[in-house]
N, C-alpha and C positions, 0 to 999 in steps of 0.2 A: 789767285789774286785775293788779297784780302781785305777786307773793309773793317775801318776801327774808326774809332772817335779821335778828331782833331786833338793833337797834343802841343804845347808853345814849341818842341824843337822841328813840329813841322813848318814851321812859319816861313823858312824862306825857300821850301820847295813849293808850297802854295802861293806863295808871293809870286815864285820866277813860274809856275806854272799857268795862273792869271793871267801875267803878261802876255807869254807867249800864246795862249788860247786867244786872247782879244786881238793881238796884233798879226798872228799867222792864219790862226783856225776860221776866225769873223771874216775874214779879207773877203771873202767869195759873197757875203752876203752883207756889208756895210761898207760906205765909203771910207776910204784912208783917214778923212780928216775926222769922220765922227768915232773910228775905232782908238786914234791917238786921244782924242778928248775922252773916252770912255775908261781907257787904262791909265791916264795920268794921275788922277788924284788918288788911286787905290794901290798903288804899287809899293807904299812903305811896308815893313815889316812889320812895325807897330800897328798900322791901320789892321792889319789881317789880325793879329795876335788879340789886338782889345776887342776887334768884332766878333770874333770867332769863338772865342775861349766861353765866354757867355751862352753860347747859342748849340743846338743841336747840330753840331759841325763833324761830318763823317769824310776820311780820305780812303781811296783805294791806292793801295801800294802791291807792287811786286819784289821780289828780291834783285837785288841790283847785278847778278852774275851776267856774264859772257851770252847765255841763251836770250835773256830778258834785253840787253841792249841789242842784238841781231835783231829779235821780234818787234821791238819798237826804237827803231833809228831815230835818233834825237830826244827823245821820252826822258824827262828829267835833267835837260841841261841845267845847271846850278842848282838842282833841285835835290840832290842825294842827301842824304841827314841820317843821322844814328846810326844806331843796332844794325849791324849787317850791311850798311849801303841802301837800304831800299829806298824804291824810288817810287814817287806820286804820280799816278796817274790820271786821277781826277779827285775833286771834292764836290760835295752838297752839303750847303747850310741850309735848315729849318727853323725857324723862329719858332717858340713856343706858342703862339697864337695861330700857327699854320703856314705861315707865309713862305715859300719855298724861294729864299733871297738869291743864291745862288747854287750853279751847277754848270761844273766847267769839266773838261776834260783836256787832258795834253793833246794838242794838233797831231802827234807821230802815234798816237793809241785811239785815234778816233773809228766809229763805225767797228767797234768791237763788242758792245753790248755794255761798256763800262759806265756810262753815263745811266743807263737802264736799271742796272744793278745798284747803283749809288742810290738812286731815286727811292728804289723800292723800299731797299735797307731804311733810309730818312725817314721814308713816310711809315712803315713798318715800326719804327722806334717813335716816333711822336703820337703814333695812334696807340703803342703802348702806354703812355702817359696821357691818354683820355683826348687827344686832340683827334676830332672827327672830320672838318671841313678845312679845306686846301687853299691856299690862293698860290700865283705865281704872275709875272711879268716877264713872259718868253721869249726869247731873242727869237728872229727866224731859223737860228739853226736848232735851238731847243724844243721848238713847238711840237714836232715830230713825235719828242721824246715824251712828253707830258702828255700827250694825246692817246698813245697806247696805252699808258696808265689809267686814263678815263679824265683827264682834265678837258674840260669844254671851255671855248671861247666866250667872253662876254663883252670883248670891246677892244679898243687899242688905248696906247699911252704914248704918246711923243713927247719924249722928254729932251729938254734943252740943254747940255753940258759945254760947257767953255766954249759957247758959239756954234758948236754942233749940234745935230738934230737926230735921234735914235728914237726907231719907231718899236715899242714892242708891245705883245698881244698881252692882256689881261685874261688869266685863265684860272677857273676853279674848277675843283673836283669836293663833292659834298660827299657825306659818309654813306649816304645812300647808293651812291653810284658808282662804287669800286669795282673795278674792272680784275679780274681772275687771273 
């Protein structure tokens, strides 16, 4: 697996992955109505391109050969792109102020350590640019990933999206509380 910066030509893969992660991957944690509302405003390619190019966004990719298709059945549906047909298995977005805004893995590739590796890479990058404190609004599914690297819960946030309610956990990671 390779982790690299998000590029404009990743937008199709990232938008498709996001849609699958919300509609399929999160179904066991949230009501369907909430998931459809959560995904709807963000599925446009323009949304992802305009939002992610100016931030520290990273993608986890693998070559798109037969072995990859066998290992990650269903991964990258609608998400192949560019050079060699690599497949995007996940992405992480960190703002310059330290807010981890997005961390998603393709539902066909969960529980393989992709989110943990992406998060560690993104945090290391932000630290190398002077960011020492981090926040996130973690979903029920991502909370354990954030906790493993030292994020601690500080409260909850109930967001209303298109008539649905989505509960997230506000978590923080202070520069002096990094888990090794």
